Each structure stands twice: as C-alpha cells, then as structure tokens.
DRENDRENTI-243937 format. One record per residue: residue in one letter; y negated, z, x negated of N, C-alpha, C in turn; residue number from 1. Coordinates in nm, 2 decimals, padded with zeros to 4 digits. Atoms other than C-alpha are relative to their C-alpha. Example, Ala and Ser with C-alpha at 12.3 -4.5 7.8 and 13.67 -1.06 7.14 Angstrom:
BEGIN
<r resn="A" n_yy="00.12" n_zz="00.00" n_xx="-00.09" ca_yy="00.45" ca_zz="00.78" ca_xx="-01.23" c_yy="-00.12" c_zz="00.00" c_xx="-00.09" resi="1"/>
<r resn="S" n_yy="00.11" n_zz="00.00" n_xx="00.09" ca_yy="00.11" ca_zz="00.71" ca_xx="-01.37" c_yy="-00.11" c_zz="00.08" c_xx="00.08" resi="2"/>
This chain:
BEGIN
<r resn="X" n_yy="-00.12" n_zz="-00.01" n_xx="-00.10" ca_yy="02.84" ca_zz="00.86" ca_xx="03.73" c_yy="00.12" c_zz="00.09" c_xx="-00.06" resi="1"/>
<r resn="X" n_yy="-00.19" n_zz="-00.07" n_xx="-00.01" ca_yy="03.17" ca_zz="01.05" ca_xx="03.75" c_yy="00.10" c_zz="-00.11" c_xx="-00.02" resi="2"/>
<r resn="X" n_yy="-00.06" n_zz="00.12" n_xx="00.02" ca_yy="03.42" ca_zz="00.87" ca_xx="03.57" c_yy="00.17" c_zz="00.07" c_xx="00.10" resi="3"/>
<r resn="X" n_yy="-00.19" n_zz="-00.08" n_xx="-00.04" ca_yy="03.86" ca_zz="00.97" ca_xx="03.70" c_yy="00.09" c_zz="-00.12" c_xx="-00.03" resi="4"/>
<r resn="X" n_yy="-00.13" n_zz="00.10" n_xx="00.01" ca_yy="04.19" ca_zz="00.86" ca_xx="03.57" c_yy="00.08" c_zz="00.10" c_xx="00.08" resi="5"/>
<r resn="X" n_yy="-00.11" n_zz="-00.10" n_xx="-00.10" ca_yy="04.47" ca_zz="00.89" ca_xx="03.78" c_yy="00.10" c_zz="-00.04" c_xx="-00.11" resi="6"/>
<r resn="X" n_yy="-00.12" n_zz="00.00" n_xx="00.11" ca_yy="04.78" ca_zz="00.97" ca_xx="03.56" c_yy="00.11" c_zz="-00.01" c_xx="00.13" resi="7"/>
<r resn="X" n_yy="-00.09" n_zz="-00.02" n_xx="-00.07" ca_yy="05.12" ca_zz="00.91" ca_xx="03.70" c_yy="00.02" c_zz="-00.08" c_xx="00.12" resi="8"/>
<r resn="X" n_yy="00.02" n_zz="00.03" n_xx="-00.12" ca_yy="05.06" ca_zz="00.70" ca_xx="03.98" c_yy="00.11" c_zz="-00.12" c_xx="00.00" resi="9"/>
<r resn="X" n_yy="-00.11" n_zz="00.03" n_xx="-00.02" ca_yy="05.37" ca_zz="00.55" ca_xx="04.11" c_yy="-00.06" c_zz="-00.19" c_xx="-00.02" resi="10"/>
<r resn="X" n_yy="00.05" n_zz="00.14" n_xx="00.02" ca_yy="05.41" ca_zz="00.15" ca_xx="04.06" c_yy="00.05" c_zz="00.00" c_xx="00.10" resi="11"/>
<r resn="X" n_yy="00.07" n_zz="00.04" n_xx="-00.11" ca_yy="05.45" ca_zz="00.06" ca_xx="04.40" c_yy="-00.12" c_zz="00.06" c_xx="00.07" resi="12"/>
<r resn="X" n_yy="00.11" n_zz="-00.05" n_xx="-00.02" ca_yy="05.18" ca_zz="00.28" ca_xx="04.50" c_yy="-00.16" c_zz="-00.08" c_xx="-00.07" resi="13"/>
<r resn="X" n_yy="00.10" n_zz="00.14" n_xx="00.06" ca_yy="04.98" ca_zz="00.03" ca_xx="04.22" c_yy="-00.03" c_zz="-00.11" c_xx="00.05" resi="14"/>
<r resn="X" n_yy="-00.07" n_zz="00.17" n_xx="-00.07" ca_yy="05.12" ca_zz="-00.27" ca_xx="04.34" c_yy="-00.08" c_zz="00.01" c_xx="00.13" resi="15"/>
<r resn="X" n_yy="00.04" n_zz="00.00" n_xx="-00.09" ca_yy="05.03" ca_zz="-00.16" ca_xx="04.69" c_yy="-00.16" c_zz="00.00" c_xx="00.02" resi="16"/>
<r resn="X" n_yy="00.22" n_zz="00.04" n_xx="00.02" ca_yy="04.60" ca_zz="-00.10" ca_xx="04.56" c_yy="-00.02" c_zz="-00.13" c_xx="-00.03" resi="17"/>
<r resn="X" n_yy="00.08" n_zz="00.03" n_xx="00.02" ca_yy="04.61" ca_zz="-00.36" ca_xx="04.44" c_yy="-00.04" c_zz="-00.15" c_xx="00.10" resi="18"/>
<r resn="X" n_yy="00.00" n_zz="00.13" n_xx="-00.10" ca_yy="04.72" ca_zz="-00.61" ca_xx="04.72" c_yy="-00.10" c_zz="00.06" c_xx="00.12" resi="19"/>
<r resn="X" n_yy="00.12" n_zz="-00.08" n_xx="-00.09" ca_yy="04.50" ca_zz="-00.39" ca_xx="04.96" c_yy="-00.16" c_zz="00.00" c_xx="-00.07" resi="20"/>
<r resn="X" n_yy="00.17" n_zz="00.04" n_xx="00.03" ca_yy="04.18" ca_zz="-00.42" ca_xx="04.75" c_yy="00.02" c_zz="-00.21" c_xx="00.03" resi="21"/>
<r resn="X" n_yy="00.05" n_zz="00.15" n_xx="00.06" ca_yy="04.26" ca_zz="-00.84" ca_xx="04.68" c_yy="-00.02" c_zz="-00.01" c_xx="00.26" resi="22"/>
<r resn="X" n_yy="00.09" n_zz="00.03" n_xx="-00.15" ca_yy="04.25" ca_zz="-00.81" ca_xx="05.12" c_yy="-00.12" c_zz="00.03" c_xx="00.04" resi="23"/>
<r resn="X" n_yy="00.17" n_zz="-00.07" n_xx="-00.03" ca_yy="03.92" ca_zz="-00.66" ca_xx="05.10" c_yy="-00.08" c_zz="-00.07" c_xx="-00.13" resi="24"/>
<r resn="X" n_yy="00.09" n_zz="00.09" n_xx="00.08" ca_yy="03.85" ca_zz="-00.91" ca_xx="04.83" c_yy="-00.13" c_zz="00.09" c_xx="-00.06" resi="25"/>
<r resn="X" n_yy="00.03" n_zz="-00.11" n_xx="00.08" ca_yy="03.76" ca_zz="-00.57" ca_xx="04.59" c_yy="00.06" c_zz="-00.07" c_xx="-00.10" resi="26"/>
<r resn="X" n_yy="-00.11" n_zz="00.03" n_xx="00.06" ca_yy="03.89" ca_zz="-00.52" ca_xx="04.29" c_yy="00.06" c_zz="00.18" c_xx="-00.02" resi="27"/>
<r resn="X" n_yy="-00.06" n_zz="-00.08" n_xx="-00.02" ca_yy="04.12" ca_zz="-00.27" ca_xx="04.26" c_yy="-00.04" c_zz="00.16" c_xx="-00.05" resi="28"/>
<r resn="X" n_yy="00.11" n_zz="-00.11" n_xx="00.03" ca_yy="03.85" ca_zz="00.00" ca_xx="04.09" c_yy="-00.06" c_zz="00.03" c_xx="00.13" resi="29"/>
<r resn="X" n_yy="00.10" n_zz="-00.03" n_xx="-00.12" ca_yy="03.62" ca_zz="-00.06" ca_xx="04.38" c_yy="00.10" c_zz="00.03" c_xx="00.13" resi="30"/>
<r resn="X" n_yy="-00.07" n_zz="-00.05" n_xx="-00.09" ca_yy="03.90" ca_zz="-00.02" ca_xx="04.62" c_yy="-00.01" c_zz="00.19" c_xx="-00.01" resi="31"/>
<r resn="X" n_yy="00.00" n_zz="-00.14" n_xx="-00.04" ca_yy="03.97" ca_zz="00.32" ca_xx="04.52" c_yy="-00.11" c_zz="00.09" c_xx="00.02" resi="32"/>
<r resn="X" n_yy="00.12" n_zz="-00.07" n_xx="-00.01" ca_yy="03.62" ca_zz="00.39" ca_xx="04.52" c_yy="00.01" c_zz="00.04" c_xx="00.14" resi="33"/>
<r resn="X" n_yy="-00.01" n_zz="00.03" n_xx="-00.16" ca_yy="03.60" ca_zz="00.32" ca_xx="04.90" c_yy="00.10" c_zz="00.09" c_xx="00.06" resi="34"/>
<r resn="X" n_yy="-00.11" n_zz="-00.12" n_xx="-00.11" ca_yy="03.93" ca_zz="00.52" ca_xx="04.98" c_yy="-00.07" c_zz="00.10" c_xx="-00.03" resi="35"/>
<r resn="X" n_yy="00.04" n_zz="-00.17" n_xx="00.02" ca_yy="03.82" ca_zz="00.83" ca_xx="04.80" c_yy="-00.10" c_zz="00.00" c_xx="00.06" resi="36"/>
<r resn="X" n_yy="00.13" n_zz="-00.05" n_xx="-00.12" ca_yy="03.47" ca_zz="00.79" ca_xx="05.01" c_yy="00.02" c_zz="00.01" c_xx="00.09" resi="37"/>
<r resn="X" n_yy="-00.04" n_zz="00.05" n_xx="-00.17" ca_yy="03.60" ca_zz="00.71" ca_xx="05.32" c_yy="00.10" c_zz="00.18" c_xx="00.02" resi="38"/>
<r resn="X" n_yy="-00.16" n_zz="-00.16" n_xx="-00.02" ca_yy="03.87" ca_zz="01.04" ca_xx="05.26" c_yy="-00.11" c_zz="00.11" c_xx="-00.01" resi="39"/>
<r resn="X" n_yy="00.07" n_zz="-00.09" n_xx="00.02" ca_yy="03.58" ca_zz="01.30" ca_xx="05.14" c_yy="-00.15" c_zz="-00.01" c_xx="00.08" resi="40"/>
<r resn="X" n_yy="00.08" n_zz="-00.03" n_xx="-00.10" ca_yy="03.31" ca_zz="01.17" ca_xx="05.37" c_yy="-00.02" c_zz="-00.11" c_xx="00.11" resi="41"/>
<r resn="X" n_yy="-00.08" n_zz="00.06" n_xx="-00.12" ca_yy="03.45" ca_zz="01.05" ca_xx="05.66" c_yy="-00.14" c_zz="-00.02" c_xx="00.13" resi="42"/>
<r resn="X" n_yy="00.11" n_zz="-00.02" n_xx="-00.07" ca_yy="03.16" ca_zz="00.87" ca_xx="05.90" c_yy="00.02" c_zz="00.07" c_xx="00.11" resi="43"/>
<r resn="X" n_yy="00.01" n_zz="-00.10" n_xx="-00.17" ca_yy="03.23" ca_zz="01.12" ca_xx="06.23" c_yy="-00.07" c_zz="00.16" c_xx="-00.03" resi="44"/>
<r resn="X" n_yy="-00.02" n_zz="-00.14" n_xx="-00.01" ca_yy="03.16" ca_zz="01.43" ca_xx="05.97" c_yy="-00.11" c_zz="00.06" c_xx="00.05" resi="45"/>
<r resn="X" n_yy="00.16" n_zz="-00.04" n_xx="-00.12" ca_yy="02.89" ca_zz="01.72" ca_xx="06.11" c_yy="-00.07" c_zz="00.02" c_xx="-00.20" resi="46"/>
<r resn="X" n_yy="00.09" n_zz="-00.02" n_xx="00.09" ca_yy="02.63" ca_zz="01.69" ca_xx="05.91" c_yy="-00.09" c_zz="00.13" c_xx="00.03" resi="47"/>
<r resn="X" n_yy="00.07" n_zz="-00.13" n_xx="-00.06" ca_yy="02.48" ca_zz="02.04" ca_xx="05.93" c_yy="-00.12" c_zz="00.01" c_xx="-00.01" resi="48"/>
<r resn="X" n_yy="00.15" n_zz="-00.04" n_xx="00.02" ca_yy="02.11" ca_zz="02.04" ca_xx="05.78" c_yy="-00.01" c_zz="-00.15" c_xx="00.15" resi="49"/>
<r resn="X" n_yy="00.03" n_zz="00.09" n_xx="-00.10" ca_yy="02.13" ca_zz="01.71" ca_xx="06.08" c_yy="00.04" c_zz="00.03" c_xx="00.09" resi="50"/>
<r resn="X" n_yy="-00.06" n_zz="-00.07" n_xx="-00.12" ca_yy="02.31" ca_zz="01.93" ca_xx="06.34" c_yy="-00.15" c_zz="00.07" c_xx="00.04" resi="51"/>
<r resn="X" n_yy="00.07" n_zz="-00.15" n_xx="-00.02" ca_yy="02.05" ca_zz="02.24" ca_xx="06.29" c_yy="-00.14" c_zz="-00.08" c_xx="00.07" resi="52"/>
<r resn="X" n_yy="00.17" n_zz="00.06" n_xx="-00.04" ca_yy="01.71" ca_zz="01.98" ca_xx="06.32" c_yy="00.02" c_zz="-00.04" c_xx="00.13" resi="53"/>
<r resn="X" n_yy="00.03" n_zz="00.06" n_xx="-00.13" ca_yy="01.81" ca_zz="01.84" ca_xx="06.59" c_yy="00.02" c_zz="00.10" c_xx="00.13" resi="54"/>
<r resn="X" n_yy="00.04" n_zz="-00.06" n_xx="-00.12" ca_yy="01.89" ca_zz="02.13" ca_xx="06.79" c_yy="-00.14" c_zz="00.12" c_xx="-00.01" resi="55"/>
<r resn="X" n_yy="00.11" n_zz="-00.06" n_xx="-00.06" ca_yy="01.58" ca_zz="02.29" ca_xx="06.72" c_yy="-00.09" c_zz="-00.08" c_xx="00.01" resi="56"/>
<r resn="X" n_yy="00.08" n_zz="00.04" n_xx="-00.12" ca_yy="01.36" ca_zz="01.98" ca_xx="06.83" c_yy="00.08" c_zz="-00.01" c_xx="00.15" resi="57"/>
<r resn="X" n_yy="00.07" n_zz="00.00" n_xx="-00.15" ca_yy="01.54" ca_zz="02.02" ca_xx="07.15" c_yy="-00.04" c_zz="00.11" c_xx="00.05" resi="58"/>
<r resn="X" n_yy="00.03" n_zz="-00.12" n_xx="-00.08" ca_yy="01.48" ca_zz="02.37" ca_xx="07.24" c_yy="-00.19" c_zz="00.02" c_xx="-00.07" resi="59"/>
<r resn="X" n_yy="00.16" n_zz="-00.02" n_xx="-00.02" ca_yy="01.09" ca_zz="02.31" ca_xx="07.09" c_yy="-00.04" c_zz="00.10" c_xx="-00.11" resi="60"/>
<r resn="X" n_yy="00.08" n_zz="-00.08" n_xx="00.11" ca_yy="01.08" ca_zz="02.48" ca_xx="06.73" c_yy="-00.05" c_zz="-00.03" c_xx="-00.09" resi="61"/>
<r resn="X" n_yy="00.09" n_zz="00.04" n_xx="00.12" ca_yy="00.81" ca_zz="02.42" ca_xx="06.51" c_yy="00.01" c_zz="00.04" c_xx="-00.12" resi="62"/>
<r resn="X" n_yy="00.01" n_zz="-00.11" n_xx="00.12" ca_yy="00.77" ca_zz="02.47" ca_xx="06.16" c_yy="-00.08" c_zz="00.13" c_xx="-00.02" resi="63"/>
<r resn="X" n_yy="00.06" n_zz="-00.13" n_xx="-00.05" ca_yy="00.53" ca_zz="02.71" ca_xx="06.28" c_yy="00.10" c_zz="00.12" c_xx="-00.02" resi="64"/>
<r resn="X" n_yy="-00.09" n_zz="-00.15" n_xx="-00.05" ca_yy="00.82" ca_zz="02.94" ca_xx="06.44" c_yy="00.09" c_zz="-00.01" c_xx="-00.13" resi="65"/>
<r resn="X" n_yy="-00.09" n_zz="-00.03" n_xx="00.14" ca_yy="01.00" ca_zz="02.89" ca_xx="06.12" c_yy="-00.07" c_zz="00.10" c_xx="-00.10" resi="66"/>
<r resn="X" n_yy="00.08" n_zz="-00.14" n_xx="00.14" ca_yy="00.72" ca_zz="03.02" ca_xx="05.89" c_yy="-00.04" c_zz="00.14" c_xx="00.06" resi="67"/>
<r resn="X" n_yy="-00.05" n_zz="-00.17" n_xx="-00.07" ca_yy="00.71" ca_zz="03.34" ca_xx="06.15" c_yy="00.09" c_zz="00.01" c_xx="00.03" resi="68"/>
<r resn="X" n_yy="-00.13" n_zz="-00.11" n_xx="-00.02" ca_yy="01.05" ca_zz="03.39" ca_xx="06.13" c_yy="-00.02" c_zz="00.08" c_xx="-00.12" resi="69"/>
<r resn="X" n_yy="00.00" n_zz="-00.07" n_xx="00.14" ca_yy="01.00" ca_zz="03.41" ca_xx="05.73" c_yy="-00.03" c_zz="00.10" c_xx="00.02" resi="70"/>
<r resn="X" n_yy="00.10" n_zz="-00.12" n_xx="00.00" ca_yy="00.72" ca_zz="03.60" ca_xx="05.78" c_yy="00.04" c_zz="00.17" c_xx="00.02" resi="71"/>
<r resn="X" n_yy="-00.07" n_zz="-00.15" n_xx="-00.01" ca_yy="00.93" ca_zz="03.90" ca_xx="05.99" c_yy="00.09" c_zz="00.02" c_xx="-00.03" resi="72"/>
<r resn="X" n_yy="-00.14" n_zz="-00.02" n_xx="00.05" ca_yy="01.21" ca_zz="03.87" ca_xx="05.81" c_yy="-00.02" c_zz="00.09" c_xx="-00.07" resi="73"/>
<r resn="X" n_yy="-00.02" n_zz="-00.09" n_xx="00.12" ca_yy="01.33" ca_zz="04.17" ca_xx="05.60" c_yy="00.02" c_zz="-00.05" c_xx="-00.07" resi="74"/>
<r resn="X" n_yy="-00.11" n_zz="00.05" n_xx="00.10" ca_yy="01.42" ca_zz="04.12" ca_xx="05.30" c_yy="00.01" c_zz="00.08" c_xx="-00.09" resi="75"/>
<r resn="X" n_yy="-00.07" n_zz="-00.08" n_xx="00.08" ca_yy="01.50" ca_zz="04.42" ca_xx="05.17" c_yy="00.18" c_zz="-00.01" c_xx="-00.06" resi="76"/>
<r resn="X" n_yy="-00.12" n_zz="00.04" n_xx="00.03" ca_yy="01.84" ca_zz="04.41" ca_xx="05.03" c_yy="00.08" c_zz="00.11" c_xx="00.12" resi="77"/>
<r resn="X" n_yy="-00.11" n_zz="-00.11" n_xx="-00.13" ca_yy="02.09" ca_zz="04.58" ca_xx="05.31" c_yy="00.07" c_zz="00.11" c_xx="-00.07" resi="78"/>
<r resn="X" n_yy="-00.08" n_zz="-00.14" n_xx="00.05" ca_yy="02.22" ca_zz="04.90" ca_xx="05.28" c_yy="00.15" c_zz="00.02" c_xx="00.01" resi="79"/>
<r resn="X" n_yy="-00.12" n_zz="00.02" n_xx="00.04" ca_yy="02.61" ca_zz="04.90" ca_xx="05.22" c_yy="00.04" c_zz="00.06" c_xx="00.18" resi="80"/>
<r resn="X" n_yy="-00.10" n_zz="-00.07" n_xx="-00.11" ca_yy="02.87" ca_zz="05.03" ca_xx="05.56" c_yy="00.01" c_zz="00.12" c_xx="-00.04" resi="81"/>
<r resn="X" n_yy="-00.06" n_zz="-00.13" n_xx="00.06" ca_yy="02.94" ca_zz="05.38" ca_xx="05.57" c_yy="00.09" c_zz="00.03" c_xx="00.11" resi="82"/>
<r resn="X" n_yy="-00.09" n_zz="-00.01" n_xx="-00.09" ca_yy="03.23" ca_zz="05.47" ca_xx="05.76" c_yy="00.02" c_zz="00.17" c_xx="-00.01" resi="83"/>
<r resn="X" n_yy="-00.02" n_zz="-00.11" n_xx="00.00" ca_yy="03.21" ca_zz="05.86" ca_xx="05.79" c_yy="00.05" c_zz="00.03" c_xx="00.13" resi="84"/>
C-alpha cells in the first residue's frame, strides 16, 4: 500500500482534522484516508465498465455478438488524413 506525507499543513487544519476524527471515532490517519477516498472515489461516480455492461444488457448484446464484431474489425493501422 502507498504511503503519503503531507507537509506544511496549518495548525488550524491539523486541529480541525483531529476534532473531525474524534467525532467519527477514528484516528487522524484513518480520517485522512476516509477524506481522500471520498474525494477521489465518490459514491455516485460513473463507472464506465458498469455503464457499458448495463447498456449492452439492455439492448440484448451477447458475448457472441462482441466476438463477431471483433472478427469483422479492420485491424490494419489507420491511414493518415490527407488535406490536398
């Protein structure tokens, strides 16, 4: 697991963090983890894989359909556009 060091945190912010941690019955370190997790992974975030899976299910796309698309796909590199 990664470790993070926060430098130059104001005394006021540190004190407020300790108060908030105590209100949630956690250590200051556990409170910082919770704050960071909530900031970068909010509950209502769009999860692209889940969204695509749900859309595929709604329209009735099957694994066989996806395999057929893969076989029909042109795998040659794209030609650069010419503006002549």
